[in-house]
N, C-alpha and C positions, 0 to 999 in steps of 0.2 A: 157397637154402632158404625165403626170403621169397616170391620170386617163385614157386617151386612151391607153396606154401600159398596163396598168392593166385588162382594158377589153378586151384587145387581146387574144384571145383562144389560150393554148398552141401549138395546131398543126400551127397555122399560124405564131408563133415566129420563127419557124424554117426557116424561110425566112429571116430573117432580118440578118443574120451571128452573128458572135462571138461579133463583139462590140456591137451591138444591143443588144443582149442577157446580156451583161454586164453591158450594160446602164439599160435595163429593171432590171436586178437585184439590181441595185444601187438604181433605182428609189423605186421599191418595198420594199426595206429595207427603205427608208427613209419615206414611205407611211405608214409603220406599227409601226415604231418607233413613227411616228407623232399620229396617233390613241393610243398608248400605253401611250405617254408620257404628250399628251394634257390635260390640266383641264378639267374634263368631266363636262357637261352642267349638271345643278340641275337634280336630279333625278325625273323620271315620275313613276307614280303610277298608275295601270292598276285598275280601281274600278271592284270589283268583281260584277257578272250577279246576279239580285234579280229576278230568275225563278218566286218566288210567285207573281211577279208583271203580270204574264202571265197567261191566261186560260188554262185550261187542253187541249183542243183541239190543241191550238198554241204550247204548250210544245210538245204535241206528233207529230205535223208536223214537228219541228224542229227535236226531234229524227229521224224521218223517212228520212228525208232530209239529216242528217249526215251519216246515215249509207247507204245511196244511194251513197253519194261522197266518203267515207270512204273506201268502200269494194266492190269488186264485187260479183255479186247474180245471181244464178239460177232464183229465184225468191223472189220476196219481198210483201208482201200483209198485209193489217189490217186484224185483226182479232178480231172480236167484234162489238157493234154498238156504232156509233158516237153520242155524247151527252150522254149517259149513265153516273150515277153516279160513276159507277167503271172503266171508261174511255177504252179504248182501247188497245189491244196490238199487237206487231208487229211480222207478222212469216214469216222468212226466209229460203232459201235454197242456200247456198252457192256454188259456182262453183265447188268446191270439194266435196260436197255431204252432208256437216254438216248442220243438221235442228237446228235452233235457234229460240227462242222465246223471243222476247223484251218485256218488261214489262216497261212501262210509270207511274211512281209515283209522280205526281204533287202535292203532300200533305204536310203539315207541319211535319209531323212525318212518317217514314216507320215502321209499325207495324207488329207483328209475325202473329196477325190473318189475316192481310189483305194478307201477302204473302200466308199463309197456304190455304186460300179461293181462291186465284185466280189461286194458283198451282193445286189445286183441279180440278178446271175446266177445266185448260188445259190438264191435265193429262186424264180427261174423254172425251176430244174433239177429234173429228174424226181425226184429223191430227197425232195423236198418241204422243208417248213421245219424246220431242224433246232434242238433246244431248246436247245442252247448253239453259239455262235459265239465261237471262242476266236483270237486275234490274237496270233501268236509274233513279234515285231520284233527287228531287230538292234541298233535305238539305241533311247534314252530317250525315255519317252513322258511329256510334261507332264500335270501333273493336269487342268489344262483341256480338254486334247484327249481324255483318257480319259474325262472326264464327256458332253463331247459325243458322242463314238463310242458309248458305251454307250447315252445316251439316244435316238440314231439308231437303234440296232440294236434296242434294247426298241420304239421306236415301230413299227418294222417288222415286229412280232409274234413276234419271238424272246425267248424267256423269258430266257435267261443270258446274260450276255457277260463272258467275260475277255480280258483284255490284258495281255500279259507283254513287258516291255522286254528288251534285252540280257541287262543284269545281273541281271533277275529269272530269266530262262531259265538262265543261268550259276548261279545259286544252285540250282535244281532239279537242275541234271545234277551237280552237286559233290555235293547230298546223295543223290539217288535213281540215279545212274547214272554213278559218277566214272570206273570203267573205262573205260565206253564214249566218257567224254569225253576219256580219255587217249589211247585208239587214234585219235580224230579228231583230236587236236592232233598226234599222231606222225605223221600224213599217211597214214594206212593208208586205203586204198579202201574207201568203203562202197557195197555193191550196190545196184539201183535198183530190181528187181521186188520185189513186196511179199513173197512167200515168202521170197526169199533175204536180204532186209533184215530181216526178222523172224526168222528164224532167225541172221543176225549178231548182233541186236541181243540175244537171248536167250543165245548163247553166248559174249557177252562178259564172261567171268568166272562164277563159280558164282552162282544166285539163291538165295544163302541170305544171312545176315547180313554175312558178309565183303566180299560185293560192294557193300554199301552204303559200306564204310570201311576205312581202312588201320589202323586203331586193332588193335592187339593186345587180347587179352580181358583181360589183367592191368590194362593201363592203363585201358582203358575202365570196367572194375570201379572202378579208383582216383578217376578223375574224378567216378564218380557218386556215390562215396562221400564225397566232400570235396564234391560239391555239396549231400548231404543233411545233412553235419554244418555247413554254412554256414545252410541253412535252418533246422535245430534251433537253431542258436545265436542266428539274427536274428529267430526268428518264437516256436518254442516255448518258449523260456525266459522270456519275458514277456507269456504269455498267460495270463488268468484260467481257472481248470479250468472243464470243462463241468458244468453243472447239469441233470439230467436231470427232465424233467417227465414223469409215467407218464400223464397227462392229455391229452399232446399228443405228436404225431410230428413237429412242424415245427421244433423245435429240440432241443438235447442230444446225447447220444450215439444216440438214434433218429435223427435228422438225418443225422448224422455216416454212421452205417451205410447208410443210404439213399444218400448221394451216393457212396460208395464201390462202389455197384453198377455194372456196364459200361453207363451212359447218359449220356447230355446231359443237363442239368438248370439251370434258372435259378432263383435265389431271388429271389421279389418280395414286396417289403414296402415300408412308408413308412421315411423316416429314422429310423434309432433302433432297427431292429428285430432286431439282431445279426446282420445278412446277413455283412458283413466278418469279425467273429468268428469265425463259424462256418466261413467260408472258408479261415481260417488255422489253424483246429483240422483241417480238412479236410486241408491242406497236410501237418501234423504227423503225422497219421494215414495220408497216403499214403507217407512217407519211412520210416515205421514198418514200413509192409507190404513185400511182397517181388513187387508188379505193375508199379506207377504211379508216376512222377514228376511232381510238381507245376511249372508253368511260370507263374510270375506275369506278369500284364499289367493296368495300371492305365488305365481309359479314359479317366480324367478330362483328363488332358495329351495325347490324342491328335492330333497335329497334321494328321492325315489323308492319305491317297494313298500312303503309307510304311508299311505294317503291319509288316515285318519289321525295319525301324529302330528303330522304337517298341518293338518287342518285346525288341529287343537292349538297349535303354537300360534299360528295366524289370528285365531278368534281369542285368544288367551286375553291379550290388552284391553278388550271389549267386556270381560266376563268376569263375574265374580264367582259363579260356580263352574262347573265342569260342563264341557260342550254337549255332553250326553244330558244333563239337566236341563240345559236351554232347548235343546230339542224335545224333549218330553215337554218343556211347558208350551212351546209352541203347538204342539199337537192336541194339548190338553185346551188350549185355548181356541182350537178349529183354524190356526192359521196354516199358512204353507211357507216352508223355507226357499228361499232363492239363494243358489251358490252364485257367488260373484269371483268370478276366475279371472284374474288379471294378468297379462303379460305371458300368454301362453308361449309366444314366440322366444322368451328369454328363458323357457325351460330348458335345462340340458337335456340334448336330442336323444341321449341313450335313456332318460327316464320318462319322454314325452307319453308314450303307450302306456306307461305304468299310472302317471297323472291322469289321463282321460278316461283310464280304465276306474279309477278311484272315483272319478267324478261321475261316471256313469253308475257306479254304484251306489255312490250318494244320491243322486237323482231318484233310482228304483227303489232303494230303502226307505227314504225319508218322503216319498212322494214330493219330490223336490222338481224345480225345475232349474235352468242354467241360463246365466248371461254372461260373456267371456268377452275377452278382447285380444288381440292378437294381430301382427303384421302381415301375417299370410294365413291362408285357410288352413284349419288343422284338420287331420283325416281323423275324424272321429270314430270311433271302436263300437261295436256291438251295435244295439238299438238306438244308441244316442244318436238323436238326429238334431239339426241345427237350424234356423234360417239365418242368412249371411247379409249383414249391413256393410255396405261399402263406405268408406269414410275418407272424405277427401281432405286436405290441408286448409286452415281456416282461410276463409273468405275477408274481403275488406272489413264489414262490418264487426264480425265476431274477433278480428284481429284488433280493431279497435277496442273493442270491449275489454279484451285480454290486457292489453297494454295500460288502458288507464286506470282499470281497477288495481293493478299491481303498482302504477305509480302514483294511484291518488288522484288522478286528474278526471274529469267531466269530458265527457266524450265530445269532440269536435274536429275542427279541420285541422289544428295543429296535432292532435291525437292522430289524426289520419296519415298526415305527413309523417310523423314519427311511426308507426308501426309498419307502413309499406315496405321497407326492406326487408322484413323478417317474413319468414314462411311456416316454422313450426311452432308450435305453443310453447315450447321450451325456452325457445331465442325469444317469444314474445314477453314471457315471464321476467327472464333475465332483462331484457330491457327496461321494462317497466318497473321492475326493483331499482334499477341503476339510472333511471331518469334523470337528466340535469336540464337545464333551460340552453343550452348551447345551441348554435343556429344550425351546424351540418350535423347531418344525419349519422351516428356513430356506426363503425362497423363491429362484426360479432365479437373480432379481438379486442376492441375499444369497450365492449360492454362487459365482456368476461374479466378484463383488467378491474373495473369496477367493481363488480360483483365478488371479486376475491378479495378485494380490500375490505368491502362491506363485509363479508363473511368472517375474516380474520383481522380485525382491527389492529391486536398486539400481535409485534412479531412479524408482520405482514411478509416481509424480504426473506427473513430465514423459513418460514413456512411454506412459502411459495416456492424458494429454492428445494426443499425437501419434497413437496409434492411434484416438481419437474422430473425430480430425480426416480423417485416412486414410478411415473409416469413411463421414464425412460425406460426403466427396468423392466416393467411390464410388457412395453413394447417389442424388447429386445426378446422377451420369453414368448411373444407372439399368443398373450394371455390378457383377458380382462379383468382377472382377479388375483390377490395375492393372498395368501396363508395368513392369518393374523398375527402368530408368533413370528413368522419372518418381517413382516411389517413392523410390527413392535421393536424387533432388535435391531432393524436398520434406522428407524425413527429416533430411538435412543441414542444409538451412536452418533446419528449425524447433529442431534441436538447438543451432546456433549461436546461434541467439536467445534461448535458454535457457542459453547459457554453459556447456553439457553437452558433454563430450568425445564426439568420435565412435565411440571402442570401444563406448559404447552401441547403436549401430546394429549393431554387430556382433554383441553380446549378443543384441539382439533378434531380428534374421535366424536367430540358431541356437535361440532358444526355442521352446517348442511351438504359441505363439500364431499364427504365420504358416505358411503353406506356402510356400516361396522357391524358384522354379526358375531357369533360366539366363534367362527372357524374363518372368516374369510373378510377381506376389504376389498372395496370396489370403490369407483368415482359415482358421485350421485348422478350423472349422465353420460352416456358415450360421447357426448358433444363436450363436456367439459373434461373428459380424458384426452380428447383430440387436442384441446386446447393446452393442456399442459405438454402434451408431447410434441407440439409446434413450438414452445416455449425452450423444452429442453433441445431441439434440433437448432434454434434461433443462436442459443448459447455456445453450442458446439461445434457449428458451421457458419460463422458469422458474414462472411464475404457471399455475394450471390452466385459467383460460378462454381463454387463449392457447394452450396446450398441446392441450386438447380440440381446437381447429380441427384444427392440424397432425395429431392423431391421426385424425382422420375421414379424411385425405387417404388413397387407395388406398396408396400407398407406404409408407405408416408403420401401417398398421392392425395388421399383425403385430407391431408393438411394444409393444401396449397391456400385455399380459403382465410386460413387462419394466419398464413405468414405474408401473402403478397400485401396486405394494408402496414405492414412494417416498414416498407420502402415507398419513398416518394420521388427519387432520381429515375429520369425518362430513361436512362439506359438499364439501371438496376431493374426496373419494373419491366422493360421488355424482356430481360433475360427470365425472371421468375415466371411469366407469362407464356414463354417456349416450354416451360418445363411441364404443363400440363397437358394431360390427354384425355380430358373430361368437357366436353362441349357443353353441359350443364354449368359448370363451373364458370366457362367464359361469358355464359349468356349473365350469370348473375352478377359477374364482372361488369358488363355492361349495362346493367340496371343501377349501378352504384353501390353493390352492398360490402364492396373491399375497397371502397375509398373514391375519392375524387381523380385521383392522379392514375389508376390503374383505368377509370373509367376513360379519361382522356386518352389514354395510350392506346388501349383498344380500339376506340372510335376511329382513330386516325389510321391504324392498322387496315381495319376493315373497307375506308375510303382507298388507302392506298392500292388494296388489293383489287378492286373495282376499276380502278383507274387503270392499273397494270394488265387486268383481263382485257379490257377494250381496246388496249394499245398492242396486245398479242394477237389480236383477229387479224392484223394486217398480215402475218406469218401464215396463216392456216391455207392448207389445200386440200380439196373433198376430191377422193376416188373411189372409183367404183371397181368393187370385186365380184368376179364371175368364175363359173364352173365351164367346162367343158362337156357336154352331154356325148351320148354313144352315137348321135347323127352327126356329130362336129360341130353342133349348133352352140352357142354361146347362152347362158342363162344369169341374167343379173342375180347376186344373192345379198350385197351388203355393202353398206358405204362407210369408209374410214377416213378420217382426217389428219393429215401429217402437217408438220412444221411447228406446232404447239410447244411452248416451253414447258419444263417440268414442274410441278407444284408439287409442294412437300405438305406432310400430314398437317402441320399447323395451319397450314392455308386452305386447307380441306376444313380443318374446324371453324376457320373463320367464314367460309360460305354459309356453315349453320348458323353461325351466329349472326350474319345479314338477312337470313331467311327470317328469324325470330325478331326483328327490329325495323320492319319497314315503317313504323309509327315516327322512326326519326327522319326528318325532312331530308338530310342530306343524305343518307343510306338509300331512302328511297328513290329520290331523283338521279342518283349516280347508278344505281341497278337498272331502273327501266330505260335510263340510256344503252346501258349493256345489254339489256334484253333486245332492244330493236335491232342494235349491231349485230348481235350475235345471230339474229334471224335472217337478217338480210346479207351478212357475208355466206351464210351456210347455204341460203337458197340460190343465190349466185354462183356458189360455188358447185352445188348439186347440178343445176342447170348446165355449167359448163363440162362438166364430168360425163354429163349424161350425153353431150354431144360430142365429146371426144372419145368416148366410149360405143358410142352408136346405140345407145340405148333411150327408150322412152322417158321423157323428163319425169312424168306423172308418178311412175312408180319410184324413181330415184329419190325424186322430194319426200314421197309416203315414207320410204324406209328412213330417211335423215330425221324427218319430225319423231316418227317412233325411235330412234336412237338418242336423239339429243335434246329432245324436248322436256327431259327429265323424268320419263317413266320407268327407267333403270337408272339407279346409281352407281355407276361404276366404281369397281375397287379402284382403278387409277382414274385421277381426274384429269381430263384433257382440256374440258371446257370449265371454267367457274360457272357459268351461267347456268349449264345444265344441272350441276351439284346443286346450286342454289334453287332451281325449282323443284328438284327431287326433295330437298327439304322443305320446300313450302308445303308439299302435301303431308309432312308429318304436324305441321305447326296447325294446320285446320284440326287434328284429333288431339291436339295437345293443351285445351282447354285455354290458351294464351289470348285467344279472342272470341267474343260472343257470337254464338251460332256457327264459328267458322270463318266467318268473314275478317279477311285480311285488309288491310290499309290501302293494298295495293289493287283490291279487286276491281275498283271503279276503273282506274286506268286500263286494266287487263280488259275489262268488259267493253270499254269503248273502241281498242284494238279489235277485238274480236267480231263486233256487230259494224265495223266500218266496211266501206265499199272494197277496200283491200283484204280486208280481213286475216288479220293474223292467225295462222294455223298453231303458232305456238301458244298465243293467248287460250284460242278457242280447246287446245288440248288440256291445257293446265286448268282452266275453268269447268269442263266437262269433267274430268278427270277428279279433280277437287271437291267438286259440289255434289257428285254422285257418292264420295265418300263421308259427306257428313256436313259439309259447309254450304254456303252461299245464300243464307237469309232464308226470307219466307216468301218471295216474288215469285209465284209460278209462272205467270206470262215470260217472265226474264227467262226461268230456265227452259220453257217450252222452245223459245226464241234461239237460244242456245243449242238446244238438241235439234231444230230443225238446220241450223246453220253447220252443224257436226255431219248431219247425214247428208247434207249436200256436199259436203267438202269431196267426198272423193276418196279420200284418205281412212283405210281400215281401222286403223287405232282410234281415230277419232270418231269414226261411226260406231265402233263397240263401246266406247265413252259415253256416246249420246245415248244408247239405248239401256246402257246401266242407268243413265241419269233419268230416263222415264221410268225406269223399273223403280230406282230410289223415292223418287217423289209421289208414286202411287199413293201412299197411306196419305199423304198430305193434301189429296185430291178428294177425300172422301166428302167436302163441301162445294167441290169445285163447279163450274157452271157446265151447263151441255157444251158450248161453244168450246170451253178447254178441254173436256174428255174428247170431243169429236177431232180437235186438233193433235191431241197425242194419240189417237186411233189413226187418223189419217197418215201421219209420220210414219206411223208403223205398216201401214196397210200398203204404201207406194213405194216404201224401200224393200226391194226382194236382192238380198246380196247372193251372189255366188258361192261363198264361203258357207260351207252346209253347218258348221258350228255356230258361226255368226245368226244365220238364218235359224236355226234352231232356237235361240236365245230371243230372236225378235218375236217367234211364234210364243213363246213362253210370256212375255211382257205384254203381247198382243192379247193373250186371252185373261190377262189379269186385268185387263181395260174392258173385259166383255165385247172384244171386238173379234171372236174367233168361235165359232159353233165348235160343239163336240165332234172331233175326229171319230170316234168311235164310241159307240153307247156300252153300257154296261152289259148288257145282253150278250152284246158281239165279243166283248170282251171275255167274259164267262164260256163262250161257246167256243172261242179261238183257244183258251186253257184246257176245256175238256176234250177237244179234239187233239191236242198236244198229248194229253193222259191216257189217250186212245191209243195203243199200239197197234192194234188190229186195224184201226181205219185213220191212219195220219192224213193231214190235211192235203189235198190234192195240189196244193200249190208247193207243199214241200217236197211231194214226191217230183213234181218238175224240175223243180230247183237242183234235187240231187242228180236227176238226169241229166241235166245242162251243165252240172260242175263235174259230172261224174264222180261224186262223193257219196260217202257211207250215208244212208238214210239215218241210221241211228245217232250218228254224231252230229247232223243237221239237225235232228229233231231235239237233241240236248242243248245246240246251239241257240235254237229258235225258242225253247223254253226259258233259257238265260234272258235273251233278249225282251221275252213277254214280261220276265217279273221286272227287270230293269224299268220297263215303262212305268212302275209305281213311283219311282222317283223322278219321274221327267214332269215337270209342271204343265209342259203342254198339253198332257192329257187328262188333267183338270181332275186327279183322283177316282180316274175310270178303274183302271186295273188294281187299285188298291181295294176298291169296294169288290170288284171282281174275283180277287184273290181271297177276302174275305168270306164271300159267299160260297166258296168251295166247303166240302165237307173235310174232315180230317183227312182220311185216306188220299182224297185227290190232291189236299195240300201237300201231303208228303212226296208224291209221286211226282207233282213237277217240281218240286224242290230237289228232290232226288235227280231230276233229269238235268236242271241247273247245276246243280252241284258236281255234276261228272263233265260239264262241257271244257274243253281244252284251254278256254279263257274266259274268265268270267268279269273282268274288269274291275269294278268297285263292289260287286255283288257279294263277293265270296263269304264274307264275315257275316252279313245278313243271314245268307242261306243258311250256314252252318249253325248260326244262333235261333235261328227258326226251327230248324230239325232237333235243337234239344229240347223242344217241347212234346217230341213224340218219340215213339220207341218202333224197331221193326228192323227185320235184316237187311235191307237196302239202304238203311239210314247208317247202318255200321259200314256198308262198302264207302259211302262216302265219307266216313269219317276215314277211314283208310287210305281212300285216294289222297286228302289233304293232310295227313298224317305222316304220308312217305317222305316229305321232305319241304323246307322252306323254298316258297317261290322267289327267288333271287332277281328274277325280270320285271315283278309287280311294280307297277308304277308308283305305288305306296308302300315302303317298307312296313310301316305302321299296321296296314292293313293286311301284308303276308304274315306278319308275327299273329295278329289277331286270329286269323283264319289257322293257322297252325298250332295254337294253344287250344282254341275252340275244338278242335280236330280231336286232339290228345284227349280234352277232357271228355268228349262225347265216348270215345272210343274206352276210357277206363271205367265208363258206367256198366258195361257188359263184358268186358274182357278182361281175362285175369294175367295175361301177358303183353309188352308194350307192342305198338303198331310197329311192322315192318318198314324201316327206314329205305331209301333208295342206297343205292351202292356210294358210300362215300367217295367224291373225287379230290376233295380239297380237305385241308385241317379245317376249314370254316363248316363244311357239311359234316365233319366230324363231330365238331361242337355242338352244334346244332342238334345231331343225333344222340349225343350224350346227353344234353339238357333237357331235351325232349322227355328221353327215357325217366330223368328226374320229375319231370312234370307228372309224367302219368303215373308214379309213385305216388306223387304228391295227391293226385287226384285219385287213386286207385283206394277203393273201399273192400279191401281182401286182408292178405295176410300180413299185418305191419311188420312182424320180425323179417320175412323174408325180403320185404322193401328196404328196410333199414340196412341190412346187410349188403344188397346190392347198390344203394344209395352211397354206401362207404367205398366202394369198389370205383362206382362213377366219379366220383370227386376225386379220388387218386389218379385215375385216368387224364381227369380234366387236367391235373395239375403237371402230370407227366407227358402228355402227348400232345396236346392242344392249347398251351397256356397262353400265348398271343392271341387264340381267338376268341377265347371263352370271355373276355371284357365286353366284347362288341356284342355278344348274345346276350349278356346280361342287361346292358344298356338299351338295345332293342326293347327288350322283354319291358323295362322299366319304363321305356317313352313312349310305348303302344297304348298306355291309359285303356286298358280293356276293362271290361264287366263280365264275367260269367253268369251272373244271377240279376236280380233284381236290385241288390245291392253290391258295393265295390267288395271284391275278395281279395284277400292278401295272396299273391302270388308272386312277392318280391324274394326268389330265392336267396338271394345275397345278404338279404336281413333276417329271413327265417334262418340262416346257416352261418352267422358272421364268422366262426372261427375257420370255416371251409371256405369262406369267399375272400376271406381279408388277405390271407397269402398270393390270392390270383391278383387281386387289385393294387397290391403293393408292388408285385413284380409289372404291372403294366406301367407304373409311373416309370420304372428302370428301362423298361423297353418300350415307351410311347411311340418311338418312331418306326417301330415294327408290329405293331398291332394291325391285325386283318380283320378282314368283313366280308359276309358272303355277298354283300351288297354295294354296288360299284362305288359310290361315293361314300364309304363305311371306313372303320377304323382309322387310322391315323390320319386320313383326310377329313375327317367329322371333328372337328373341335369340341362338339357336344359330349362326344365320348369321353374326353380327358376331364370336363366338367363335372359328369356322371361319376367318373371314378372319384374325384375329390370329394363330391358333395356325398356318398355313399360311405367314404373312408370317414368323413368326421361324425359319421352315427355310429360306424362298428369299429373304427381303429383305435388302437391303444396307443402308448408310449412309444413302442417301438414302429408305429407308422407313422406319428409324429416327426422321429427323426428321420424318415424316409421321404415324407412328404417337404420337410424341411429344405432339401435340394431344388425347388419350385421356387421359392418365396420370393427368386429374384428375377423369374421369367415374366417379361413384360406383359404375355398374354394370360398366363394362368397365376400369376403370383398373386394377386387378390384372392383367389380362389381358394389356393395352398394356405393362405394366412387363415381365412376362414375355417376350414378343414382342420387345422392345426389347433385352433382357438378353441373349435368344439370338441374336440378332443381332450384337450386339458381342462377344459370347465368340466366337463363330465367326468373325467378322472377326478379332480380336486373336488369335487362335490358327492362323489360318491363313497 
């Protein structure tokens, strides 16, 4: 009876009524409990398959048959001769057009020579280069060999590479084609021809759910229900409730509803944004539904190269049977697995690609989907695609809910007051767990004190001292983890020294403060690790003067907010405040998160700065700078101020704090006083300087406004008011104020609209409001735009046009009077500046105030006239005669200008429509003309990428033109790099030798030439052996001849963010060849002041270069690298990046 009910489909149960459903539920519970509680039968062991016992052709036929069953193909056929020593490969095209070459290797070992030889033949074959190269081997394949083979295959121009060992192939067979495997093991002969073998594979059992598994429906149903019950007990019962936010779709029930939709998604946000919390709520929602089943996997402890074993370990606490049994049961029940991949950013960087490849494999093999979390957007591999959900830190209502839940309180005003100081979910959880009725808001340090006492009620002082020492040692080694045996030895010795029983160690490893695995120990959260590091510093450096020096070290800068609350004396607090280099930390101090004493001291420092800045204005003099022209006349070029006092870095930080705290009345009033005094002083000084230098006062004042009203945040602070105004722009986009409205906007608006019209206020509002602020009053914005256009000051006029452009989407429901006002402003303003006028026309066109300058038919005629070499446009001939220039070159320049109009809004898409109307030969002709112009502006990369769609001799000429050298004078280095690389790729499509580079005139040219040849062989679809031999020689020359130029080349390539196909293509030579690139990047650290670049502002002058070097070494470095990078850990600029690189290296080494 029980089995009959269990086998009854859900839709048939509706007919049995309430009593029947109740009986069904009772019987089901009893059945499940019986399965879970019954003493299991003796364990059965599935013997592994010995593929070596079968011949090569048998193995090949099994691989062919499996692929017929496992995937749908447009075609699948043998490639090669049956019975040959090298065996046959399988060539297939999937239904979505992906070409796949499958190589069967039934040998004792998988050798690099074998792969090199076979891949070389595949690449030279008529079928062309496959998009995916899959190797199915009978033996195990080491991680090192996998990495080498994959790097070699990718370097040969193949986009994706899969390597299946014998055990992995066996797993796939048991999951996707077990009936086929049984026939093979029973000795049933497999046919050889493709049609017969395909029919045999498809006829090996029915192609429905029962072919996947031998589980009966009732058993599968019970396995799934037991698994769901375990999830509910493990996760659902411990979760705080969801808190809906009607103003946001990135959290609460709205987010869960979104995650339930059938698509892959990643939750992206900083630590403490409740990503994992929502992932667990999603799991509960999935098991309460009837379509999908969650499978958990944690990226933090992924060891690399064995995704399925790690997945089993993660799922094991929730399973009675093996994971494979659960997956089969899910399939039998007609459900779909959902892989919940948590904390991808914590996966060791060296194993991230392996983790994501495994996730893709799971999704494809199990017909699953993926929902993951990460602090940064992961670079997904292959066909794995995902929507991104950006998550922000908890807002007020959600903060109240998290705090109240963990504190056991009802949500109310008191909860709001208590939760307000904390920003992330982890701190809110700690705050709630350690809630007390005290009146003052606790600091983070206070909360963690309570949390520690609560977590270790016995021997609290001794265990805390132990954890401080452990944190101090981990910090000294720049690591986030410690080997478990090392931790055990140190902990045991420490407890013995303190005469504490070793049972305390067992209590410690079981408490929530530590994450303890079989091999590693780490703190529960990085913030808890920081807390113990801070406590360690306080014990070793108890005096503020010495402690400040330690806090200024890069490795300790993040401890400032945990140490500052420990001091209350005014002088001590001032010393600690001076040690920070973080504006964000100072902002949190002003919010009271580091205690009332620190808040009072900082507020006083801001007031003192504003007073001192206003007093310093009396010392300022404005000077006009000019140049002498060839005719002897002077030209005014710039204004400078003299006489100002010097301001230090900390005072500059205070300016940023002031800009974020105008809600405080004293700060707001003092700033507005400084604002008025600064504009008045500068205006009087500018007019006096103009008279003294005999220049017109209007241009001098306009230049003063441009220079000192906050548009530029100068490296050296001369006027605090200018620095504060520039920080105001950042405040509008930092989500500190609703809709970007600042507490001083009303005061600034009254000054901008007054009869005297404050140009500083007008500039601040127009610039800030077109960048996203200013509320929703269209009439006010139109009035500001009118004031700005009438000001006669170029920078304010530019801001006014941008303001009109930015509010255009808001005016979809505007009145006709408002639309006419905007059009009228733009029509009557005709500037002399050609760039400003071009922008005006584009904005006017968006308001419907500009008729088409040219029709589509006229644009097509213009393009075709250029294409016709026999009859060039008459205007072109006149131009050539007037300029005495070559007609051919002018024709190329004209073609370039014609195509550039595609991207100019003023033409309203006319030239794009005209280009699309051309046939392919005409498109190629005009692209080739434009591609051979001397200067193409920002058009070159688009022209080359368009040419990739076509073939022809003329196209190859364009490739050769742009592949002959990098354009060092390009306005955008990224565009120059993209163009160069696209040209090399295009050349490699049809040519067997690299393009000719211009004669190298510098070490940087030589480096680009050599790296360009590496790129050519990377793209080349030809002789792999020849390219490999040449590549070795190129790497040697890079190291011997141009070591100081190479790092910038790699940096520029990584920074170009280019795409050569419809999807991202890996072209990071440094990551593809880590053993070759590592010594070059290590050398860059040791010679960082001598690094060069082909670009004027590159090399040692570009701080981004060293950040790239450190970031990349974090991914490819070894322990020797960590030793080299250690030399930078005390560098005030690079120190924190060096520490991050060392931590990444050591974490990767320790986990591998």
